[in-house]
GULUM-584696 format. One record per residue (C-alpha): x, y, z; residue in one letter. Coordinates in nm, 2 decimals. Last residue first. Example, Ala and Ser with C-alpha at 12.3 -4.5 7.8 and 13.67 -1.06 7.14 Angstrom:
BEGIN
<rec><px>1.37</px><py>-0.11</py><pz>0.71</pz><res>S</res></rec>
<rec><px>1.23</px><py>-0.45</py><pz>0.78</pz><res>A</res></rec>
REM end
This chain:
BEGIN
<rec><px>2.80</px><py>2.97</py><pz>2.34</pz><res>A</res></rec>
<rec><px>2.76</px><py>2.63</py><pz>2.21</pz><res>K</res></rec>
<rec><px>2.39</px><py>2.65</py><pz>2.11</pz><res>Q</res></rec>
<rec><px>2.44</px><py>2.99</py><pz>1.97</pz><res>Q</res></rec>
<rec><px>2.75</px><py>2.83</py><pz>1.75</pz><res>F</res></rec>
<rec><px>2.54</px><py>2.55</py><pz>1.63</pz><res>N</res></rec>
<rec><px>2.26</px><py>2.81</py><pz>1.53</pz><res>L</res></rec>
<rec><px>2.51</px><py>3.01</py><pz>1.33</pz><res>H</res></rec>
<rec><px>2.64</px><py>2.71</py><pz>1.16</pz><res>P</res></rec>
<rec><px>2.29</px><py>2.63</py><pz>1.00</pz><res>K</res></rec>
<rec><px>2.33</px><py>2.36</py><pz>0.74</pz><res>G</res></rec>
<rec><px>2.44</px><py>2.10</py><pz>0.99</pz><res>A</res></rec>
<rec><px>2.16</px><py>2.24</py><pz>1.22</pz><res>M</res></rec>
<rec><px>1.90</px><py>2.08</py><pz>0.97</pz><res>Y</res></rec>
<rec><px>2.09</px><py>1.74</py><pz>0.95</pz><res>H</res></rec>
<rec><px>2.10</px><py>1.72</py><pz>1.33</pz><res>K</res></rec>
<rec><px>1.73</px><py>1.83</py><pz>1.36</pz><res>R</res></rec>
<rec><px>1.62</px><py>1.59</py><pz>1.11</pz><res>F</res></rec>
<rec><px>1.81</px><py>1.30</py><pz>1.24</pz><res>T</res></rec>
<rec><px>1.67</px><py>1.37</py><pz>1.60</pz><res>H</res></rec>
<rec><px>1.32</px><py>1.38</py><pz>1.46</pz><res>F</res></rec>
<rec><px>1.36</px><py>1.05</py><pz>1.29</pz><res>Y</res></rec>
<rec><px>1.50</px><py>0.89</py><pz>1.61</pz><res>D</res></rec>
<rec><px>1.23</px><py>1.02</py><pz>1.81</pz><res>S</res></rec>
<rec><px>0.96</px><py>0.93</py><pz>1.56</pz><res>L</res></rec>
<rec><px>1.07</px><py>0.57</py><pz>1.55</pz><res>Q</res></rec>
<rec><px>1.08</px><py>0.57</py><pz>1.93</pz><res>Q</res></rec>
<rec><px>0.72</px><py>0.69</py><pz>1.96</pz><res>A</res></rec>
<rec><px>0.61</px><py>0.46</py><pz>1.69</pz><res>A</res></rec>
<rec><px>0.75</px><py>0.16</py><pz>1.87</pz><res>R</res></rec>
<rec><px>0.64</px><py>0.28</py><pz>2.21</pz><res>E</res></rec>
<rec><px>0.27</px><py>0.32</py><pz>2.10</pz><res>D</res></rec>
<rec><px>0.14</px><py>0.30</py><pz>2.48</pz><res>G</res></rec>
<rec><px>-0.09</px><py>0.60</py><pz>2.42</pz><res>D</res></rec>
<rec><px>0.13</px><py>0.80</py><pz>2.67</pz><res>V</res></rec>
<rec><px>0.43</px><py>0.71</py><pz>2.48</pz><res>K</res></rec>
<rec><px>0.26</px><py>0.82</py><pz>2.16</pz><res>L</res></rec>
<rec><px>0.16</px><py>1.15</py><pz>2.32</pz><res>V</res></rec>
<rec><px>0.52</px><py>1.21</py><pz>2.43</pz><res>E</res></rec>
<rec><px>0.65</px><py>1.15</py><pz>2.07</pz><res>I</res></rec>
<rec><px>0.37</px><py>1.38</py><pz>1.95</pz><res>M</res></rec>
<rec><px>0.47</px><py>1.68</py><pz>2.16</pz><res>V</res></rec>
<rec><px>0.84</px><py>1.65</py><pz>2.03</pz><res>E</res></rec>
<rec><px>0.71</px><py>1.63</py><pz>1.67</pz><res>A</res></rec>
<rec><px>0.50</px><py>1.93</py><pz>1.71</pz><res>T</res></rec>
<rec><px>0.77</px><py>2.14</py><pz>1.88</pz><res>C</res></rec>
<rec><px>0.79</px><py>2.16</py><pz>2.26</pz><res>L</res></rec>
<rec><px>0.72</px><py>2.46</py><pz>2.49</pz><res>Q</res></rec>
<rec><px>0.91</px><py>2.43</py><pz>2.80</pz><res>H</res></rec>
<rec><px>1.10</px><py>2.76</py><pz>2.78</pz><res>L</res></rec>
<rec><px>0.77</px><py>2.95</py><pz>2.65</pz><res>H</res></rec>
<rec><px>0.69</px><py>3.13</py><pz>2.34</pz><res>A</res></rec>
<rec><px>0.93</px><py>2.91</py><pz>2.14</pz><res>A</res></rec>
<rec><px>1.15</px><py>3.04</py><pz>1.87</pz><res>E</res></rec>
<rec><px>1.21</px><py>2.81</py><pz>1.59</pz><res>R</res></rec>
<rec><px>1.50</px><py>2.60</py><pz>1.51</pz><res>L</res></rec>
<rec><px>1.60</px><py>2.53</py><pz>1.87</pz><res>Q</res></rec>
<rec><px>1.43</px><py>2.18</py><pz>1.87</pz><res>Y</res></rec>
<rec><px>1.58</px><py>2.04</py><pz>2.19</pz><res>N</res></rec>
<rec><px>1.27</px><py>2.15</py><pz>2.39</pz><res>S</res></rec>
<rec><px>1.31</px><py>2.22</py><pz>2.75</pz><res>A</res></rec>
<rec><px>1.26</px><py>1.94</py><pz>3.01</pz><res>Q</res></rec>
<rec><px>0.97</px><py>1.80</py><pz>3.20</pz><res>T</res></rec>
<rec><px>0.69</px><py>1.87</py><pz>2.94</pz><res>P</res></rec>
<rec><px>0.35</px><py>1.85</py><pz>3.06</pz><res>Q</res></rec>
<rec><px>0.14</px><py>1.71</py><pz>2.76</pz><res>I</res></rec>
<rec><px>-0.23</px><py>1.78</py><pz>2.70</pz><res>G</res></rec>
<rec><px>-0.51</px><py>1.56</py><pz>2.59</pz><res>L</res></rec>
<rec><px>-0.84</px><py>1.73</py><pz>2.50</pz><res>V</res></rec>
<rec><px>-1.17</px><py>1.54</py><pz>2.46</pz><res>P</res></rec>
<rec><px>-1.39</px><py>1.63</py><pz>2.15</pz><res>F</res></rec>
<rec><px>-1.72</px><py>1.83</py><pz>2.13</pz><res>Q</res></rec>
<rec><px>-1.54</px><py>2.16</py><pz>2.10</pz><res>N</res></rec>
<rec><px>-1.36</px><py>2.06</py><pz>1.78</pz><res>L</res></rec>
<rec><px>-1.65</px><py>2.21</py><pz>1.55</pz><res>Y</res></rec>
<rec><px>-1.63</px><py>2.52</py><pz>1.74</pz><res>P</res></rec>
<rec><px>-1.29</px><py>2.61</py><pz>1.61</pz><res>S</res></rec>
<rec><px>-1.22</px><py>2.96</py><pz>1.72</pz><res>K</res></rec>
<rec><px>-1.04</px><py>2.88</py><pz>2.06</pz><res>S</res></rec>
<rec><px>-0.82</px><py>2.61</py><pz>1.96</pz><res>F</res></rec>
<rec><px>-0.73</px><py>2.77</py><pz>1.62</pz><res>M</res></rec>
<rec><px>-0.64</px><py>3.10</py><pz>1.79</pz><res>K</res></rec>
<rec><px>-0.42</px><py>2.91</py><pz>2.05</pz><res>K</res></rec>
<rec><px>-0.25</px><py>2.73</py><pz>1.76</pz><res>A</res></rec>
<rec><px>-0.18</px><py>3.05</py><pz>1.59</pz><res>E</res></rec>
<rec><px>-0.02</px><py>3.23</py><pz>1.90</pz><res>R</res></rec>
<rec><px>0.20</px><py>2.91</py><pz>1.97</pz><res>W</res></rec>
<rec><px>0.31</px><py>2.90</py><pz>1.60</pz><res>T</res></rec>
<rec><px>0.14</px><py>2.67</py><pz>1.37</pz><res>G</res></rec>
<rec><px>0.00</px><py>2.32</py><pz>1.36</pz><res>D</res></rec>
<rec><px>-0.32</px><py>2.23</py><pz>1.57</pz><res>L</res></rec>
<rec><px>-0.27</px><py>1.86</py><pz>1.59</pz><res>L</res></rec>
<rec><px>-0.58</px><py>1.63</py><pz>1.63</pz><res>I</res></rec>
<rec><px>-0.51</px><py>1.26</py><pz>1.72</pz><res>F</res></rec>
<rec><px>-0.76</px><py>1.04</py><pz>1.57</pz><res>L</res></rec>
<rec><px>-0.79</px><py>0.72</py><pz>1.79</pz><res>T</res></rec>
<rec><px>-0.92</px><py>0.42</py><pz>1.60</pz><res>K</res></rec>
<rec><px>-1.26</px><py>0.27</py><pz>1.67</pz><res>K</res></rec>
<rec><px>-1.36</px><py>-0.11</py><pz>1.69</pz><res>G</res></rec>
<rec><px>-1.38</px><py>-0.07</py><pz>2.08</pz><res>E</res></rec>
<rec><px>-1.42</px><py>0.27</py><pz>2.21</pz><res>T</res></rec>
<rec><px>-1.10</px><py>0.47</py><pz>2.21</pz><res>P</res></rec>
<rec><px>-0.97</px><py>0.56</py><pz>2.56</pz><res>K</res></rec>
<rec><px>-0.69</px><py>0.82</py><pz>2.49</pz><res>P</res></rec>
<rec><px>-0.49</px><py>0.93</py><pz>2.80</pz><res>R</res></rec>
<rec><px>-0.50</px><py>1.17</py><pz>3.07</pz><res>N</res></rec>
<rec><px>-0.82</px><py>1.34</py><pz>2.97</pz><res>I</res></rec>
<rec><px>-0.95</px><py>1.70</py><pz>2.96</pz><res>C</res></rec>
<rec><px>-1.31</px><py>1.78</py><pz>2.83</pz><res>R</res></rec>
<rec><px>-1.47</px><py>1.79</py><pz>3.15</pz><res>E</res></rec>
<rec><px>-1.23</px><py>2.04</py><pz>3.29</pz><res>P</res></rec>
<rec><px>-1.32</px><py>2.30</py><pz>3.02</pz><res>E</res></rec>
<rec><px>-1.00</px><py>2.36</py><pz>2.80</pz><res>A</res></rec>
<rec><px>-0.70</px><py>2.61</py><pz>2.82</pz><res>Y</res></rec>
<rec><px>-0.54</px><py>2.44</py><pz>3.12</pz><res>Q</res></rec>
<rec><px>-0.54</px><py>2.12</py><pz>2.91</pz><res>T</res></rec>
<rec><px>-0.26</px><py>2.21</py><pz>2.69</pz><res>P</res></rec>
<rec><px>-0.36</px><py>2.08</py><pz>2.33</pz><res>F</res></rec>
<rec><px>-0.38</px><py>1.77</py><pz>2.15</pz><res>I</res></rec>
<rec><px>-0.74</px><py>1.72</py><pz>2.04</pz><res>V</res></rec>
<rec><px>-0.87</px><py>1.38</py><pz>2.05</pz><res>V</res></rec>
<rec><px>-1.09</px><py>1.24</py><pz>1.78</pz><res>P</res></rec>
<rec><px>-1.24</px><py>0.87</py><pz>1.78</pz><res>Q</res></rec>
<rec><px>-1.25</px><py>0.73</py><pz>1.44</pz><res>Y</res></rec>
<rec><px>-1.42</px><py>0.47</py><pz>1.25</pz><res>Q</res></rec>
<rec><px>-1.74</px><py>0.66</py><pz>1.29</pz><res>P</res></rec>
<rec><px>-1.64</px><py>0.93</py><pz>1.03</pz><res>D</res></rec>
<rec><px>-1.77</px><py>1.27</py><pz>1.19</pz><res>A</res></rec>
<rec><px>-1.44</px><py>1.43</py><pz>1.22</pz><res>L</res></rec>
<rec><px>-1.35</px><py>1.30</py><pz>0.86</pz><res>L</res></rec>
<rec><px>-1.66</px><py>1.45</py><pz>0.72</pz><res>A</res></rec>
<rec><px>-1.59</px><py>1.78</py><pz>0.88</pz><res>L</res></rec>
<rec><px>-1.25</px><py>1.79</py><pz>0.73</pz><res>L</res></rec>
<rec><px>-1.38</px><py>1.67</py><pz>0.39</pz><res>A</res></rec>
<rec><px>-1.64</px><py>1.97</py><pz>0.40</pz><res>P</res></rec>
<rec><px>-1.34</px><py>2.20</py><pz>0.45</pz><res>A</res></rec>
<rec><px>-1.39</px><py>2.46</py><pz>0.74</pz><res>P</res></rec>
<rec><px>-1.55</px><py>2.77</py><pz>0.64</pz><res>E</res></rec>
<rec><px>-1.55</px><py>3.04</py><pz>0.92</pz><res>T</res></rec>
<rec><px>-1.23</px><py>2.99</py><pz>1.09</pz><res>R</res></rec>
<rec><px>-1.02</px><py>2.83</py><pz>0.80</pz><res>D</res></rec>
<rec><px>-0.73</px><py>2.59</py><pz>0.89</pz><res>W</res></rec>
<rec><px>-0.55</px><py>2.43</py><pz>0.61</pz><res>V</res></rec>
<rec><px>-0.60</px><py>2.05</py><pz>0.60</pz><res>F</res></rec>
<rec><px>-0.40</px><py>1.76</py><pz>0.66</pz><res>A</res></rec>
<rec><px>-0.47</px><py>1.39</py><pz>0.70</pz><res>H</res></rec>
<rec><px>-0.27</px><py>1.07</py><pz>0.82</pz><res>N</res></rec>
<rec><px>-0.32</px><py>0.70</py><pz>0.84</pz><res>D</res></rec>
<rec><px>-0.01</px><py>0.53</py><pz>0.76</pz><res>M</res></rec>
<rec><px>0.17</px><py>0.72</py><pz>1.04</pz><res>A</res></rec>
<rec><px>0.55</px><py>0.76</py><pz>1.08</pz><res>V</res></rec>
<rec><px>0.59</px><py>0.98</py><pz>0.76</pz><res>D</res></rec>
<rec><px>0.30</px><py>1.19</py><pz>0.88</pz><res>A</res></rec>
<rec><px>0.47</px><py>1.26</py><pz>1.19</pz><res>I</res></rec>
<rec><px>0.78</px><py>1.40</py><pz>1.02</pz><res>L</res></rec>
<rec><px>0.56</px><py>1.60</py><pz>0.80</pz><res>R</res></rec>
<rec><px>0.43</px><py>1.77</py><pz>1.11</pz><res>G</res></rec>
<rec><px>0.80</px><py>1.88</py><pz>1.19</pz><res>T</res></rec>
<rec><px>0.76</px><py>2.24</py><pz>1.02</pz><res>N</res></rec>
<rec><px>1.11</px><py>2.40</py><pz>1.00</pz><res>T</res></rec>
<rec><px>1.09</px><py>2.37</py><pz>0.64</pz><res>P</res></rec>
<rec><px>0.79</px><py>2.61</py><pz>0.64</pz><res>K</res></rec>
<rec><px>0.55</px><py>2.57</py><pz>0.34</pz><res>F</res></rec>
<rec><px>0.29</px><py>2.38</py><pz>0.54</pz><res>C</res></rec>
<rec><px>0.25</px><py>2.67</py><pz>0.81</pz><res>E</res></rec>
<rec><px>0.16</px><py>2.92</py><pz>0.53</pz><res>G</res></rec>
<rec><px>-0.21</px><py>2.95</py><pz>0.66</pz><res>T</res></rec>
<rec><px>-0.23</px><py>2.76</py><pz>1.01</pz><res>Y</res></rec>
<rec><px>-0.24</px><py>2.40</py><pz>0.97</pz><res>M</res></rec>
<rec><px>-0.49</px><py>2.15</py><pz>1.10</pz><res>L</res></rec>
<rec><px>-0.30</px><py>1.82</py><pz>1.11</pz><res>F</res></rec>
<rec><px>-0.52</px><py>1.50</py><pz>1.15</pz><res>L</res></rec>
<rec><px>-0.33</px><py>1.17</py><pz>1.27</pz><res>F</res></rec>
<rec><px>-0.45</px><py>0.82</py><pz>1.28</pz><res>A</res></rec>
<rec><px>-0.33</px><py>0.58</py><pz>1.55</pz><res>S</res></rec>
<rec><px>-0.14</px><py>0.25</py><pz>1.54</pz><res>K</res></rec>
<rec><px>0.18</px><py>0.42</py><pz>1.43</pz><res>A</res></rec>
<rec><px>0.40</px><py>0.19</py><pz>1.21</pz><res>C</res></rec>
<rec><px>0.51</px><py>0.39</py><pz>0.90</pz><res>P</res></rec>
<rec><px>0.83</px><py>0.26</py><pz>0.74</pz><res>E</res></rec>
<rec><px>1.09</px><py>0.51</py><pz>0.84</pz><res>P</res></rec>
<rec><px>1.25</px><py>0.79</py><pz>0.64</pz><res>K</res></rec>
<rec><px>1.62</px><py>0.78</py><pz>0.73</pz><res>A</res></rec>
<rec><px>1.75</px><py>0.77</py><pz>0.38</pz><res>F</res></rec>
<rec><px>1.52</px><py>1.07</py><pz>0.30</pz><res>C</res></rec>
<rec><px>1.75</px><py>1.28</py><pz>0.52</pz><res>I</res></rec>
<rec><px>1.86</px><py>1.54</py><pz>0.26</pz><res>C</res></rec>
<rec><px>2.16</px><py>1.77</py><pz>0.40</pz><res>D</res></rec>
<rec><px>2.32</px><py>1.83</py><pz>0.05</pz><res>A</res></rec>
<rec><px>1.97</px><py>1.87</py><pz>-0.11</pz><res>Q</res></rec>
<rec><px>1.88</px><py>2.14</py><pz>0.15</pz><res>P</res></rec>
<rec><px>1.60</px><py>2.00</py><pz>0.36</pz><res>L</res></rec>
<rec><px>1.24</px><py>1.99</py><pz>0.23</pz><res>L</res></rec>
<rec><px>1.22</px><py>1.62</py><pz>0.35</pz><res>C</res></rec>
<rec><px>1.01</px><py>1.53</py><pz>0.05</pz><res>H</res></rec>
<rec><px>1.10</px><py>1.77</py><pz>-0.24</pz><res>D</res></rec>
<rec><px>1.47</px><py>1.79</py><pz>-0.15</pz><res>C</res></rec>
<rec><px>1.58</px><py>2.17</py><pz>-0.13</pz><res>R</res></rec>
<rec><px>1.76</px><py>2.41</py><pz>-0.35</pz><res>V</res></rec>
<rec><px>1.78</px><py>2.71</py><pz>-0.12</pz><res>V</res></rec>
<rec><px>1.61</px><py>3.02</py><pz>-0.24</pz><res>R</res></rec>
<rec><px>1.35</px><py>3.01</py><pz>0.04</pz><res>S</res></rec>
<rec><px>1.60</px><py>3.04</py><pz>0.30</pz><res>G</res></rec>
<rec><px>1.44</px><py>3.31</py><pz>0.49</pz><res>R</res></rec>
<rec><px>1.07</px><py>3.31</py><pz>0.38</pz><res>A</res></rec>
<rec><px>0.97</px><py>3.42</py><pz>0.02</pz><res>N</res></rec>
<rec><px>0.67</px><py>3.18</py><pz>-0.06</pz><res>F</res></rec>
<rec><px>0.57</px><py>3.31</py><pz>-0.40</pz><res>P</res></rec>
<rec><px>0.23</px><py>3.47</py><pz>-0.43</pz><res>K</res></rec>
<rec><px>-0.07</px><py>3.37</py><pz>-0.64</pz><res>T</res></rec>
<rec><px>-0.13</px><py>3.04</py><pz>-0.45</pz><res>T</res></rec>
<rec><px>-0.33</px><py>2.75</py><pz>-0.56</pz><res>R</res></rec>
<rec><px>-0.05</px><py>2.53</py><pz>-0.70</pz><res>Q</res></rec>
<rec><px>0.16</px><py>2.59</py><pz>-0.38</pz><res>L</res></rec>
<rec><px>-0.14</px><py>2.50</py><pz>-0.16</pz><res>E</res></rec>
<rec><px>-0.19</px><py>2.17</py><pz>-0.34</pz><res>Q</res></rec>
<rec><px>0.19</px><py>2.09</py><pz>-0.32</pz><res>L</res></rec>
<rec><px>0.19</px><py>2.18</py><pz>0.06</pz><res>R</res></rec>
<rec><px>-0.13</px><py>1.97</py><pz>0.12</pz><res>L</res></rec>
<rec><px>0.03</px><py>1.67</py><pz>-0.03</pz><res>A</res></rec>
<rec><px>0.36</px><py>1.73</py><pz>0.17</pz><res>L</res></rec>
<rec><px>0.13</px><py>1.73</py><pz>0.50</pz><res>V</res></rec>
<rec><px>-0.08</px><py>1.45</py><pz>0.37</pz><res>S</res></rec>
<rec><px>0.23</px><py>1.21</py><pz>0.35</pz><res>N</res></rec>
<rec><px>0.07</px><py>0.94</py><pz>0.15</pz><res>L</res></rec>
<rec><px>0.19</px><py>0.57</py><pz>0.21</pz><res>H</res></rec>
<rec><px>0.14</px><py>0.34</py><pz>-0.10</pz><res>N</res></rec>
<rec><px>0.00</px><py>-0.01</py><pz>0.00</pz><res>M</res></rec>
REM end
């Protein structure tokens, strides 16, 4: 069975639709079409065979799928069942709403529980027999993720699972709003552990560390800051 990386598919779809070029820092670098790292630092050799037991839904803020620093696509490589949509406050995609209503899934929103009503908060997923957990990831900056969480009424019916990090993020490729704020892949590693999917958690952890190592190799100024 062919494995679709929905984040990369969404990126291609949005590139075909946009009338403006994506001109973020580093946009002129010649990149691998899959891992989006510079071709000299490509990590496609490390792409794993998907083994995650759960399904994943990425709700991505406008422009997020274009960013080479986005780690959602790493998660999509680890999960056979993955879906991605650009978030829209007023007009969510019909396919998104259909996915959320699909009886084979049991959706769970991944977000800090202090922002949710107590009755929605859970410590671990508890899918009904015959259903697969669908983890919903709000992918963007911290400010954008909070906006998506508070302004997506179609998510209000679903439980919320939050992760309390015990150490600072190792990412360092994007500025975090808080010391202990983790990137999307780091959050999902912890969620997979909580869900008892240790194999997928380790697979994603290894893949993420390879990604970070190769990304940092092409950013000597970041390596300098890390050592300073």
